[in-house]
Every structure is written in structure tokens, then in C-alpha cells.
N, CA, C and O atoms as a Tinker XYZ file with bonds, in Angstrom:
   508  protein
     1  N     77.959000  103.493000   95.390000    73     2
     2  CA    77.677000  102.786000   96.705000    64     1     3
     3  C     76.886000  104.635000   97.539000    63     2     4     5
     4  O     77.085000  105.813000   97.243000    81     3
     5  N     75.965000  103.919000   98.658000    73     3     6
     6  CA    75.610000  105.132000   98.856000    64     5     7
     7  C     75.997000  105.402000  100.041000    63     6     8     9
     8  O     76.398000  104.452000  100.714000    81     7
     9  N     75.995000  106.432000  100.496000    73     7    10
    10  CA    77.039000  107.192000  101.809000    64     9    11
    11  C     76.611000  106.355000  102.418000    63    10    12    13
    12  O     77.612000  105.661000  102.598000    81    11
    13  N     75.949000  105.952000  102.820000    73    11    14
    14  CA    75.544000  105.311000  104.418000    64    13    15
    15  C     75.673000  103.955000  104.295000    63    14    16    17
    16  O     75.438000  103.443000  105.390000    81    15
    17  N     75.983000  103.001000  103.322000    73    15    18
    18  CA    76.675000  101.694000  103.050000    64    17    19
    19  C     78.445000  102.359000  103.164000    63    18    20    21
    20  O     79.229000  102.071000  104.068000    81    19
    21  N     78.696000  103.154000  102.151000    73    19    22
    22  CA    80.087000  103.303000  103.139000    64    21    23
    23  C     80.922000  104.058000  103.739000    63    22    24    25
    24  O     82.119000  104.306000  103.592000    81    23
    25  N     79.846000  104.499000  104.670000    73    23    26
    26  CA    80.038000  104.951000  106.328000    64    25    27
    27  C     79.909000  103.019000  106.673000    63    26    28    29
    28  O     80.755000  102.128000  106.606000    81    27
    29  N     78.804000  103.017000  106.948000    73    27    30
    30  CA    78.559000  101.965000  107.401000    64    29    31
    31  C     80.007000  100.839000  107.165000    63    30    32    33
    32  O     80.257000  100.111000  108.125000    81    31
    33  N     80.969000  100.715000  105.839000    73    31    34
    34  CA    81.799000   99.540000  105.678000    64    33    35
    35  C     82.906000  100.389000  106.622000    63    34    36    37
    36  O     83.384000  100.053000  107.706000    81    35
    37  N     83.108000  101.415000  105.955000    73    35    38
    38  CA    84.388000  102.547000  106.850000    64    37    39
    39  C     84.542000  102.132000  108.122000    63    38    40    41
    40  O     85.473000  102.652000  108.737000    81    39
    41  N     83.870000  101.321000  108.694000    73    39    42
    42  CA    83.111000  101.561000  110.211000    64    41    43
    43  C     83.793000  100.017000  110.497000    63    42    44    45
    44  O     84.741000   99.727000  111.227000    81    43
    45  N     82.927000   99.128000  109.624000    73    43    46
    46  CA    83.723000   97.732000  109.576000    64    45    47
    47  C     84.701000   97.820000  110.444000    63    46    48    49
    48  O     84.925000   97.569000  111.628000    81    47
    49  N     85.594000   98.559000  108.837000    73    47    50
    50  CA    86.944000   98.516000  108.347000    64    49    51
    51  C     87.650000   98.668000  109.859000    63    50    52    53
    52  O     88.436000   97.838000  110.314000    81    51
    53  N     87.321000   99.605000  110.391000    73    51    54
    54  CA    88.303000  100.508000  111.626000    64    53    55
    55  C     88.108000   99.618000  113.667000    63    54    56    57
    56  O     88.476000   99.658000  114.841000    81    55
    57  N     87.068000   98.825000  112.437000    73    55    58
    58  CA    86.428000   97.925000  113.676000    64    57    59
    59  C     87.586000   96.138000  112.995000    63    58    60    61
    60  O     87.896000   94.951000  113.096000    81    59
    61  N     87.648000   96.969000  112.585000    73    59    62
    62  CA    88.547000   95.114000  111.784000    64    61    63
    63  C     90.050000   96.387000  112.471000    63    62    64    65
    64  O     91.131000   95.826000  112.290000    81    63
    65  N     90.185000   97.466000  112.974000    73    63    66
    66  CA    92.296000   97.408000  113.066000    64    65    67
    67  C     93.282000   98.208000  111.641000    63    66    68    69
    68  O     94.478000   98.478000  111.536000    81    67
    69  N     92.308000   98.357000  110.872000    73    67    70
    70  CA    92.456000   99.109000  109.214000    64    69    71
    71  C     91.858000  100.924000  109.761000    63    70    72    73
    72  O     91.029000  101.461000  110.496000    81    71
    73  N     92.653000  101.167000  109.064000    73    71    74
    74  CA    92.541000  103.016000  109.290000    64    73    75
    75  C     92.144000  103.065000  108.182000    63    74    76    77
    76  O     91.944000  102.244000  107.286000    81    75
    77  N     91.957000  104.945000  108.407000    73    75    78
    78  CA    90.658000  104.976000  107.063000    64    77    79
    79  C     91.223000  105.030000  105.496000    63    78    80    81
    80  O     90.361000  105.001000  104.618000    81    79
    81  N     92.140000  105.081000  105.233000    73    79    82
    82  CA    93.499000  104.919000  103.801000    64    81    83
    83  C     92.726000  103.375000  104.394000    63    82    84    85
    84  O     91.547000  103.341000  104.040000    81    83
    85  N     93.071000  102.378000  105.045000    73    83    86
    86  CA    93.140000  101.103000  104.433000    64    85    87
    87  C     91.518000  100.628000  104.542000    63    86    88    89
    88  O     91.039000   99.511000  104.348000    81    87
    89  N     90.879000  101.845000  104.911000    73    87    90
    90  CA    89.191000  100.762000  104.579000    64    89    91
    91  C     88.854000  101.316000  103.873000    63    90    92    93
    92  O     87.640000  101.206000  104.042000    81    91
    93  N     89.099000  102.430000  102.431000    73    91    94
    94  CA    89.180000  102.569000  101.611000    64    93    95
    95  C     89.529000  101.615000   99.989000    63    94    96    97
    96  O     88.863000  101.419000   98.973000    81    95
    97  N     90.717000  101.268000  100.376000    73    95    98
    98  CA    91.321000  100.803000   99.928000    64    97    99
    99  C     91.465000   99.776000  100.769000    63    98   100   101
   100  O     91.510000  100.333000  101.865000    81    99
   101  N     91.553000   98.778000  100.923000    73    99   102
   102  CA    92.652000   97.757000  102.080000    64   101   103
   103  C     93.316000   97.209000  101.514000    63   102   104   105
   104  O     93.265000   96.022000  101.836000    81   103
   105  N     94.064000   97.426000  100.689000    73   103   106
   106  CA    95.242000   97.302000   99.963000    64   105   107
   107  C     96.508000   97.947000   99.786000    63   106   108   109
   108  O     97.641000   97.594000   99.460000    81   107
   109  N     95.896000   99.084000  100.131000    73   107   110
   110  CA    97.132000  100.326000  100.861000    64   109   111
   111  C     97.645000  100.176000  101.839000    63   110   112   113
   112  O     97.119000   99.678000  102.834000    81   111
   113  N     98.976000  100.650000  101.735000    73   111   114
   114  CA    99.765000  100.244000  102.671000    64   113   115
   115  C     99.661000  101.673000  103.708000    63   114   116   117
   116  O    100.150000  102.793000  103.557000    81   115
   117  N     99.108000  101.300000  104.421000    73   115   118
   118  CA    99.880000  102.970000  105.734000    64   117   119
   119  C    101.700000  103.368000  105.267000    63   118   120   121
   120  O    102.725000  102.747000  104.985000    81   119
   121  N    101.356000  104.433000  105.382000    73   119   122
   122  CA   102.826000  105.549000  104.720000    64   121   123
   123  C    103.707000  105.323000  106.742000    63   122   124   125
   124  O    103.158000  105.414000  107.840000    81   123
   125  N    105.178000  105.025000  106.373000    73   123   126
   126  CA   105.086000  104.766000  107.451000    64   125   127
   127  C    104.891000  106.191000  108.687000    63   126   128   129
   128  O    105.188000  107.352000  108.410000    81   127
   129  N    104.397000  105.785000  109.885000    73   127   130
   130  CA   104.231000  107.690000  110.523000    64   129   131
   131  C    102.742000  108.190000  110.618000    63   130   132   133
   132  O    102.053000  108.912000  111.338000    81   131
   133  N    102.637000  107.472000  109.585000    73   131   134
   134  CA   101.147000  108.344000  108.573000    64   133   135
   135  C    100.276000  107.391000  108.519000    63   134   136   137
   136  O     99.851000  107.125000  107.394000    81   135
   137  N     99.836000  106.727000  109.498000    73   135   138
   138  CA    98.305000  105.754000  109.047000    64   137   139
   139  C     97.638000  107.088000  109.203000    63   138   140   141
   140  O     97.976000  108.067000  109.868000    81   139
   141  N     96.475000  106.853000  108.325000    73   139   142
   142  CA    95.125000  106.855000  107.562000    64   141   143
   143  C     95.668000  108.269000  107.625000    63   142   144   145
   144  O     96.276000  108.463000  106.573000    81   143
   145  N     95.688000  108.756000  107.979000    73   143   146
   146  CA    96.117000  110.606000  107.739000    64   145   147
   147  C     96.287000  110.453000  105.703000    63   146   148   149
   148  O     96.349000  109.464000  104.973000    81   147
   149  N     96.313000  112.216000  105.361000    73   147   150
   150  CA    96.966000  112.158000  104.310000    64   149   151
   151  C     98.509000  112.666000  104.180000    63   150   152   153
   152  O     98.578000  113.888000  104.310000    81   151
   153  N     99.978000  111.921000  103.918000    73   151   154
   154  CA   101.307000  112.544000  103.788000    64   153   155
   155  C    101.142000  113.421000  102.560000    63   154   156   157
   156  O    100.161000  113.737000  101.887000    81   155
   157  N    102.154000  113.645000  102.513000    73   155   158
   158  CA   103.496000  114.615000  101.765000    64   157   159
   159  C    104.142000  113.141000  101.602000    63   158   160   161
   160  O    104.263000  112.164000  102.341000    81   159
   161  N    104.547000  113.504000  100.085000    73   159   162
   162  CA   105.689000  112.305000   99.297000    64   161   163
   163  C    106.330000  113.642000   98.265000    63   162   164   165
   164  O    105.698000  114.562000   97.746000    81   163
   165  N    107.926000  113.317000   98.206000    73   163   166
   166  CA   108.488000  114.581000   96.831000    64   165   167
   167  C    109.070000  112.964000   96.032000    63   166   168   169
   168  O    109.963000  112.122000   96.129000    81   167
   169  N    107.835000  113.298000   95.229000    73   167   170
   170  CA   108.273000  112.082000   93.743000    64   169   171
   171  C    109.262000  111.858000   93.149000    63   170   172   173
   172  O    109.632000  112.670000   92.301000    81   171
   173  N    110.255000  110.290000   93.490000    73   171   174
   174  CA   112.217000  110.931000   92.445000    64   173   175
   175  C    111.732000  110.405000   91.107000    63   174   176   177
   176  O    112.093000  110.767000   89.987000    81   175
   177  N    110.808000  109.441000   91.456000    73   175   178
   178  CA   111.428000  108.417000   89.404000    64   177   179
   179  C    110.166000  107.690000   90.369000    63   178   180   181
   180  O    109.853000  107.850000   91.549000    81   179
   181  N    109.437000  106.549000   88.931000    73   179   182
   182  CA   108.381000  106.240000   88.754000    64   181   183
   183  C    108.932000  104.685000   88.187000    63   182   184   185
   184  O    109.451000  104.648000   87.071000    81   183
   185  N    108.813000  103.538000   88.915000    73   183   186
   186  CA   109.643000  102.362000   88.272000    64   185   187
   187  C    107.971000  101.246000   87.777000    63   186   188   189
   188  O    106.772000  101.300000   88.051000    81   187
   189  N    109.079000  100.148000   86.756000    73   187   190
   190  CA   107.359000   99.049000   86.609000    64   189   191
   191  C    107.725000   97.476000   87.159000    63   190   192   193
   192  O    107.205000   96.374000   87.335000    81   191
   193  N    108.568000   97.955000   87.249000    73   191   194
   194  CA   109.399000   96.967000   88.268000    64   193   195
   195  C    109.838000   97.057000   89.282000    63   194   196   197
   196  O    110.848000   97.759000   89.220000    81   195
   197  N    109.460000   96.424000   91.105000    73   195   198
   198  CA   109.549000   96.386000   92.646000    64   197   199
   199  C    110.723000   96.371000   92.426000    63   198   200   201
   200  O    111.497000   97.048000   93.103000    81   199
   201  N    111.034000   95.775000   91.657000    73   199   202
   202  CA   113.110000   95.243000   91.780000    64   201   203
   203  C    113.820000   96.886000   91.589000    63   202   204   205
   204  O    114.456000   97.396000   92.511000    81   203
   205  N    113.653000   97.413000   90.597000    73   203   206
   206  CA   114.274000   98.378000   90.235000    64   205   207
   207  C    113.787000   99.769000   90.787000    63   206   208   209
   208  O    114.443000  100.727000   90.378000    81   207
   209  N    112.472000  100.117000   91.875000    73   207   210
   210  CA   112.287000  101.129000   92.652000    64   209   211
   211  C    112.830000  100.312000   93.776000    63   210   212   213
   212  O    112.829000  100.944000   94.832000    81   211
   213  N    113.034000   99.775000   93.816000    73   211   214
   214  CA   113.766000   99.397000   95.497000    64   213   215
   215  C    115.095000   99.645000   94.797000    63   214   216   217
   216  O    115.402000  100.828000   94.653000    81   215
   217  N    115.537000   99.155000   94.555000    73   215   218
   218  CA   117.339000   99.614000   93.598000    64   217   219
   219  C    117.573000  101.408000   94.076000    63   218   220   221
   220  O    118.454000  101.830000   94.826000    81   219
   221  N    116.475000  102.241000   93.366000    73   219   222
   222  CA   116.171000  102.966000   93.282000    64   221   223
   223  C    116.678000  104.095000   93.959000    63   222   224   225
   224  O    117.552000  104.902000   93.645000    81   223
   225  N    115.487000  103.922000   95.586000    73   223   226
   226  CA   115.222000  103.732000   96.456000    64   225   227
   227  C    116.563000  103.484000   97.535000    63   226   228   229
   228  O    116.274000  103.971000   98.628000    81   227
   229  N    117.531000  103.050000   97.533000    73   227   230
   230  CA   118.360000  102.627000   98.464000    64   229   231
   231  C    119.249000  103.548000   97.211000    63   230   232   233
   232  O    118.952000  104.673000   97.613000    81   231
   233  N    119.737000  103.686000   96.527000    73   231   234
   234  CA   120.426000  104.836000   95.860000    64   233   235
   235  C    119.900000  106.100000   96.820000    63   234   236   237
   236  O    120.834000  106.498000   97.516000    81   235
   237  N    118.497000  106.936000   97.078000    73   235   238
   238  CA   118.278000  108.015000   97.852000    64   237   239
   239  C    118.591000  107.661000   99.063000    63   238   240   241
   240  O    119.095000  108.475000   99.837000    81   239
   241  N    118.435000  106.880000   99.278000    73   239   242
   242  CA   118.991000  107.020000  101.048000    64   241   243
   243  C    120.676000  106.916000  101.055000    63   242   244   245
   244  O    121.239000  107.393000  102.040000    81   243
   245  N    121.527000  106.289000   99.958000    73   243   246
   246  CA   122.356000  106.133000   99.815000    64   245   247
   247  C    123.183000  107.965000   99.971000    63   246   248   249
   248  O    124.229000  108.400000  100.452000    81   247
   249  N    122.470000  108.318000   99.545000    73   247   250
   250  CA   122.595000  109.880000   99.385000    64   249   251
   251  C    121.848000  111.114000  100.316000    63   250   252   253
   252  O    121.723000  112.337000  100.270000    81   251
   253  N    121.387000  109.832000  101.299000    73   251   254
   254  CA   121.650000  110.378000  102.875000    64   253   255
   255  C    119.742000  110.762000  102.947000    63   254   256   257
   256  O    119.359000  111.126000  104.059000    81   255
   257  N    118.915000  110.699000  102.095000    73   255   258
   258  CA   117.376000  110.572000  101.967000    64   257   259
   259  C    116.855000  109.272000  103.094000    63   258   260   261
   260  O    117.467000  108.235000  103.351000    81   259
   261  N    115.563000  109.726000  103.621000    73   259   262
   262  CA   114.769000  108.604000  103.780000    64   261   263
   263  C    113.706000  108.204000  102.850000    63   262   264   265
   264  O    112.665000  108.767000  103.187000    81   263
   265  N    113.531000  107.399000  101.732000    73   263   266
   266  CA   113.363000  107.049000  100.922000    64   265   267
   267  C    111.993000  105.402000  100.966000    63   266   268   269
   268  O    112.052000  104.405000  101.687000    81   267
   269  N    111.114000  105.706000  100.073000    73   267   270
   270  CA   110.852000  104.554000  100.069000    64   269   271
   271  C    110.554000  103.502000   99.100000    63   270   272   273
   272  O    111.584000  102.938000   98.731000    81   271
   273  N    109.303000  102.977000   98.477000    73   271   274
   274  CA   108.771000  102.809000   97.418000    64   273   275
   275  C    107.263000  102.517000   97.478000    63   274   276   277
   276  O    106.977000  101.418000   97.953000    81   275
   277  N    106.154000  103.370000   97.046000    73   275   278
   278  CA   104.850000  102.650000   96.937000    64   277   279
   279  C    104.118000  101.865000   95.410000    63   278   280   281
   280  O    104.779000  101.676000   94.390000    81   279
   281  N    103.209000  101.637000   95.505000    73   279   282
   282  CA   102.965000  101.272000   94.669000    64   281   283
   283  C    101.538000  102.457000   94.391000    63   282   284   285
   284  O    100.717000  102.821000   95.233000    81   283
   285  N    101.640000  102.929000   92.660000    73   283   286
   286  CA   100.666000  103.882000   92.060000    64   285   287
   287  C     99.503000  103.642000   92.495000    63   286   288   289
   288  O     99.171000  104.341000   93.453000    81   287
   289  N     98.542000  102.677000   92.021000    73   287   290
   290  CA    97.080000  102.130000   92.132000    64   289   291
   291  C     96.533000  102.219000   93.469000    63   290   292   293
   292  O     95.358000  101.925000   93.688000    81   291
   293  N     97.214000  102.554000   94.246000    73   291   294
   294  CA    97.558000  102.098000   95.994000    64   293   295
   295  C     96.921000  103.413000   96.628000    63   294   296   297
   296  O     96.743000  103.362000   97.845000    81   295
   297  N     96.645000  104.290000   96.137000    73   295   298
   298  CA    96.660000  105.604000   96.508000    64   297   299
   299  C     95.138000  106.622000   95.125000    63   298   300   301
   300  O     95.508000  106.657000   93.952000    81   299
   301  N     94.362000  106.978000   95.290000    73   299   302
   302  CA    93.329000  107.604000   94.597000    64   301   303
   303  C     93.403000  108.541000   94.383000    63   302   304   305
   304  O     92.690000  109.130000   93.571000    81   303
   305  N     94.604000  109.189000   95.265000    73   303   306
   306  CA    95.008000  110.870000   94.268000    64   305   307
   307  C     96.248000  110.710000   94.112000    63   306   308   309
   308  O     96.857000  111.713000   94.488000    81   307
   309  N     97.108000  109.658000   93.611000    73   307   310
   310  CA    98.094000  109.958000   92.386000    64   309   311
   311  C     97.262000  109.172000   91.091000    63   310   312   313
   312  O     96.152000  108.642000   91.048000    81   311
   313  N     98.425000  109.373000   89.983000    73   311   314
   314  CA    97.662000  109.359000   88.770000    64   313   315
   315  C     96.887000  107.486000   88.127000    63   314   316   317
   316  O     96.207000  107.136000   87.162000    81   315
   317  N     97.811000  106.427000   89.907000    73   315   318
   318  CA    96.587000  105.533000   88.678000    64   317   319
   319  C     97.673000  105.024000   87.923000    63   318   320   321
   320  O     97.455000  104.104000   87.135000    81   319
   321  N     98.637000  105.420000   88.031000    73   319   322
   322  CA    99.969000  104.432000   87.318000    64   321   323
   323  C     99.583000  103.135000   87.543000    63   322   324   325
   324  O     98.843000  102.724000   88.437000    81   323
   325  N    100.445000  102.166000   86.180000    73   323   326
   326  CA   101.159000  100.819000   86.689000    64   325   327
   327  C    102.286000  100.576000   87.475000    63   326   328   329
   328  O    102.821000   99.475000   87.604000    81   327
   329  N    102.945000  102.530000   88.455000    73   327   330
   330  CA   103.825000  102.588000   88.046000    64   329   331
   331  C    104.046000  102.300000   89.990000    63   330   332   333
   332  O    103.087000  102.502000   90.735000    81   331
   333  N    105.585000  101.768000   90.614000    73   331   334
   334  CA   105.694000  101.830000   91.675000    64   333   335
   335  C    106.957000  103.233000   91.889000    63   334   336   337
   336  O    108.049000  103.483000   91.381000    81   335
   337  N    106.126000  103.854000   92.862000    73   335   338
   338  CA   106.691000  105.350000   93.160000    64   337   339
   339  C    108.074000  105.327000   94.110000    63   338   340   341
   340  O    107.992000  105.182000   95.330000    81   339
   341  N    109.070000  105.450000   93.565000    73   339   342
   342  CA   109.728000  106.193000   94.458000    64   341   343
   343  C    109.942000  107.518000   95.348000    63   342   344   345
   344  O    109.995000  108.634000   94.832000    81   343
   345  N    110.027000  107.354000   96.356000    73   343   346
   346  CA   109.918000  108.655000   96.153000    64   345   347
   347  C    110.411000  109.466000   98.459000    63   346   348   349
   348  O    110.466000  108.715000   99.433000    81   347
   349  N    110.569000  110.551000   98.492000    73   347   350
   350  CA   111.168000  110.823000   99.777000    64   349   351
   351  C    110.364000  110.894000  101.117000    63   350   352   353
   352  O    109.381000  111.402000  100.578000    81   351
   353  N    110.091000  110.823000  102.063000    73   351   354
   354  CA   109.339000  111.481000  102.429000    64   353   355
   355  C    109.255000  109.542000  103.536000    63   354   356   357
   356  O    110.100000  108.736000  103.922000    81   355
   357  N    107.697000  109.651000  103.606000    73   355   358
   358  CA   106.510000  111.020000  103.911000    64   357   359
   359  C    107.076000  111.867000  104.862000    63   358   360   361
   360  O    108.044000  111.766000  105.615000    81   359
   361  N    106.005000  112.968000  104.587000    73   359   362
   362  CA   106.106000  114.117000  105.942000    64   361   363
   363  C    104.526000  114.886000  106.112000    63   362   364   365
   364  O    103.551000  115.380000  105.546000    81   363
   365  N    104.996000  114.628000  107.016000    73   363   366
   366  CA   103.092000  114.988000  106.939000    64   365   367
   367  C    102.203000  116.233000  106.513000    63   366   368   369
   368  O    102.533000  117.378000  106.822000    81   367
   369  N    101.165000  115.972000  105.854000    73   367   370
   370  CA   100.211000  116.965000  105.759000    64   369   371
   371  C     99.952000  118.238000  106.047000    63   370   372   373
   372  O     98.796000  118.534000  105.743000    81   371
   373  N    100.402000  118.876000  106.388000    73   371   374
   374  CA   100.203000  120.721000  107.336000    64   373   375
   375  C    101.632000  120.800000  107.787000    63   374   376   377
   376  O    101.901000  121.208000  108.916000    81   375
   377  N    102.423000  120.476000  107.057000    73   375   378
   378  CA   103.736000  121.240000  106.999000    64   377   379
   379  C    104.588000  121.411000  105.331000    63   378   380   381
   380  O    105.581000  121.068000  104.689000    81   379
   381  N    103.751000  121.940000  105.298000    73   379   382
   382  CA   104.628000  122.000000  103.592000    64   381   383
   383  C    105.649000  122.978000  103.671000    63   382   384   385
   384  O    106.522000  123.008000  102.804000    81   383
   385  N    105.641000  123.733000  104.557000    73   383   386
   386  CA   106.769000  124.680000  104.549000    64   385   387
   387  C    108.467000  123.782000  104.472000    63   386   388   389
   388  O    109.354000  123.805000  103.618000    81   387
   389  N    108.333000  123.038000  105.826000    73   387   390
   390  CA   109.619000  122.079000  105.250000    64   389   391
   391  C    109.498000  121.141000  104.404000    63   390   392   393
   392  O    110.510000  120.633000  103.920000    81   391
   393  N    107.988000  120.635000  103.981000    73   391   394
   394  CA   108.594000  120.100000  102.416000    64   393   395
   395  C    109.045000  120.566000  101.412000    63   394   396   397
   396  O    110.129000  120.280000  100.901000    81   395
   397  N    108.019000  121.554000  100.922000    73   395   398
   398  CA   109.056000  122.827000  100.317000    64   397   399
   399  C    110.353000  123.415000  100.465000    63   398   400   401
   400  O    110.933000  124.180000   99.695000    81   399
   401  N    110.822000  122.830000  101.849000    73   399   402
   402  CA   112.947000  122.910000  101.701000    64   401   403
   403  C    113.281000  122.067000  101.516000    63   402   404   405
   404  O    114.341000  121.996000  100.893000    81   403
   405  N    112.523000  120.722000  101.982000    73   403   406
   406  CA   112.733000  119.388000  101.631000    64   405   407
   407  C    113.291000  118.912000   99.916000    63   406   408   409
   408  O    114.260000  118.270000   99.510000    81   407
   409  N    111.943000  119.710000   99.124000    73   407   410
   410  CA   111.852000  119.621000   97.574000    64   409   411
   411  C    112.904000  120.180000   97.516000    63   410   412   413
   412  O    113.806000  119.436000   97.131000    81   411
   413  N    113.143000  120.998000   97.692000    73   411   414
   414  CA   114.114000  121.741000   96.492000    64   413   415
   415  C    115.472000  121.254000   96.909000    63   414   416   417
   416  O    116.535000  121.335000   96.295000    81   415
   417  N    115.202000  120.715000   98.121000    73   415   418
   418  CA   117.230000  118.736000   98.328000    64   417   419
   419  C    117.203000  118.317000   97.415000    63   418   420   421
   420  O    118.233000  118.254000   96.744000    81   419
   421  N    115.787000  117.743000   96.872000    73   419   422
   422  CA   115.884000  116.262000   96.035000    64   421   423
   423  C    116.157000  116.986000   95.261000    63   422   424   425
   424  O    117.133000  116.543000   94.656000    81   423
   425  N    115.786000  118.121000   94.803000    73   423   426
   426  CA   115.880000  118.974000   93.301000    64   425   427
   427  C    117.344000  119.054000   92.659000    63   426   428   429
   428  O    117.550000  119.463000   91.517000    81   427
   429  N    118.550000  118.514000   93.732000    73   427   430
   430  CA   120.385000  119.257000   93.781000    64   429   431
   431  C    120.374000  117.979000   92.370000    63   430   432   433
   432  O    120.863000  118.045000   91.242000    81   431
   433  N    119.266000  116.432000   93.351000    73   431   434
   434  CA   120.310000  115.745000   92.199000    64   433   435
   435  C    118.887000  115.218000   91.063000    63   434   436   437
   436  O    119.110000  114.577000   90.036000    81   435
   437  N    117.309000  115.679000   91.550000    73   435   438
   438  CA   116.326000  115.456000   90.382000    64   437   439
   439  C    115.921000  116.012000   90.399000    63   438   440   441
   440  O    114.954000  116.148000   91.148000    81   439
   441  N    116.701000  117.578000   88.799000    73   439   442
   442  CA   115.215000  118.927000   88.857000    64   441   443
   443  C    114.001000  118.252000   88.434000    63   442   444   445
   444  O    113.460000  119.347000   88.281000    81   443
   445  N    113.073000  117.426000   88.104000    73   443   446
   446  CA   111.808000  117.344000   87.831000    64   445   447
   447  C    111.154000  116.305000   88.821000    63   446   448   449
   448  O    110.394000  115.363000   88.598000    81   447
   449  N    111.578000  116.680000   89.727000    73   447   450
   450  CA   110.596000  116.121000   91.610000    64   449   451
   451  C    110.205000  117.041000   91.686000    63   450   452   453
   452  O    110.352000  118.181000   91.244000    81   451
   453  N    109.043000  115.939000   92.980000    73   451   454
   454  CA   107.826000  117.498000   93.538000    64   453   455
   455  C    107.020000  116.258000   94.606000    63   454   456   457
   456  O    106.702000  115.085000   94.799000    81   455
   457  N    107.028000  117.606000   95.037000    73   455   458
   458  CA   106.259000  117.290000   95.850000    64   457   459
   459  C    104.043000  116.436000   95.679000    63   458   460   461
   460  O    103.155000  116.922000   94.979000    81   459
   461  N    103.944000  115.376000   96.451000    73   459   462
   462  CA   102.600000  115.265000   96.207000    64   461   463
   463  C    101.225000  114.623000   96.970000    63   462   464   465
   464  O    100.934000  113.477000   97.312000    81   463
   465  N    100.756000  115.491000   97.034000    73   463   466
   466  CA    99.846000  113.995000   98.633000    64   465   467
   467  C     99.333000  112.870000   98.673000    63   466   468   469
   468  O     98.781000  112.205000   97.795000    81   467
   469  N     99.456000  112.751000   99.320000    73   467   470
   470  CA    99.082000  110.279000   99.474000    64   469   471
   471  C     98.117000  110.365000  100.187000    63   470   472   473
   472  O     98.185000  111.275000  101.013000    81   471
   473  N     97.290000  109.807000  100.193000    73   471   474
   474  CA    96.257000  109.650000  100.557000    64   473   475
   475  C     94.682000  109.259000   98.898000    63   474   476   477
   476  O     94.791000  109.368000   97.677000    81   475
   477  N     93.434000  108.813000   99.813000    73   475   478
   478  CA    92.404000  108.419000   99.015000    64   477   479
   479  C     91.091000  108.678000   99.322000    63   478   480   481
   480  O     90.063000  108.070000   99.621000    81   479
   481  N     91.812000  110.710000   98.997000    73   479   482
   482  CA    91.257000  111.052000   98.732000    64   481   483
   483  C     90.268000  111.540000   97.051000    63   482   484   485
   484  O     89.099000  111.925000   97.032000    81   483
   485  N     91.392000  111.319000   95.533000    73   483   486
   486  CA    90.885000  111.092000   94.849000    64   485   487
   487  C     90.760000  112.694000   94.146000    63   486   488   489
   488  O     89.900000  113.254000   93.467000    81   487
   489  N     92.056000  113.078000   94.681000    73   487   490
   490  CA    92.091000  115.193000   95.078000    64   489   491
   491  C     93.798000  115.272000   94.355000    63   490   492   493
   492  O     94.812000  115.368000   95.046000    81   491
   493  N     93.784000  115.224000   93.306000    73   491   494
   494  CA    95.651000  115.559000   93.093000    64   493   495
   495  C     95.889000  116.798000   94.090000    63   494   496   497
   496  O     94.994000  117.486000   94.579000    81   495
   497  N     97.316000  116.952000   94.301000    73   495   498
   498  CA    97.421000  118.228000   94.283000    64   497   499
   499  C     99.386000  118.168000   95.423000    63   498   500   501
   500  O     99.873000  117.631000   96.417000    81   499
   501  N     99.804000  119.255000   94.167000    73   499   502
   502  CA   101.209000  118.818000   94.396000    64   501   503
   503  C    101.314000  120.339000   94.646000    63   502   504   505
   504  O    100.519000  121.236000   94.362000    81   503
   505  N    102.810000  120.387000   95.406000    73   503   506
   506  CA   103.986000  121.579000   95.991000    64   505   507
   507  C    104.897000  121.643000   94.622000    63   506   508
   508  O    105.879000  122.384000   94.569000    81   507
């Protein structure tokens, strides 16, 4: 797609009330509190079935974390694996220090957890 066509489509999606993330992928749900902006999430688990991911998110909530589930292919900054990501967050992209502190708390329950940027940039970034 040409840059002009891509820009035109983005404007049309915005006029239709969709966020920039949804303009690039209309099926991508906006992360709570972060519509159309990059955000950090702390990756805790990945599951093949949504019901398993939802149950895992509930276990993280029971531990006192704000947890939720997203479909990895909806966001181009993620791996594209056909899995549901169970995450803690989301957190504002500009608050890296806060995210790093939260990662330490999450690692007390799962040592391999990490923060990852969620957006449509196609560029992976982790903390």
C-alpha cells in the first residue's frame, strides 16, 4: 500500500471512531485506558484456548494483579503466534520505571515474565 493510501485509510477509520491501532488492524481491541497508544503489558502466560487464558488471568487477579487476556495476532509488535497472552497491566508506555518495578513483583510468581510493548508498530520492544 502506498503511504498516501495508508494515510487516507487511517483518516477514514478515525472518522469512523476507531483508534489508530484499530485503523491499522480493525479487529485489534484497544487496551483498557490506552486507546490508540502504545502500552506496556507484563507477559505472564500464553495459552492456546481462550477459556484457559481467561482462567489464568483470574488466577493473576486472585494474586492481586490487574490481569487480562489479548489475542497475540491482533498486535504487530507481538510475535504473531496464534495464542492468547495472559498479561498484567496495561501500563502507560512512558512509565518504564513503574513497569520495571511491577515486573519484579510479577516475577515473584513467575520468574520468566517480562514487559513487552503492545501496539501496531511492528517493532518488538521488551523490558
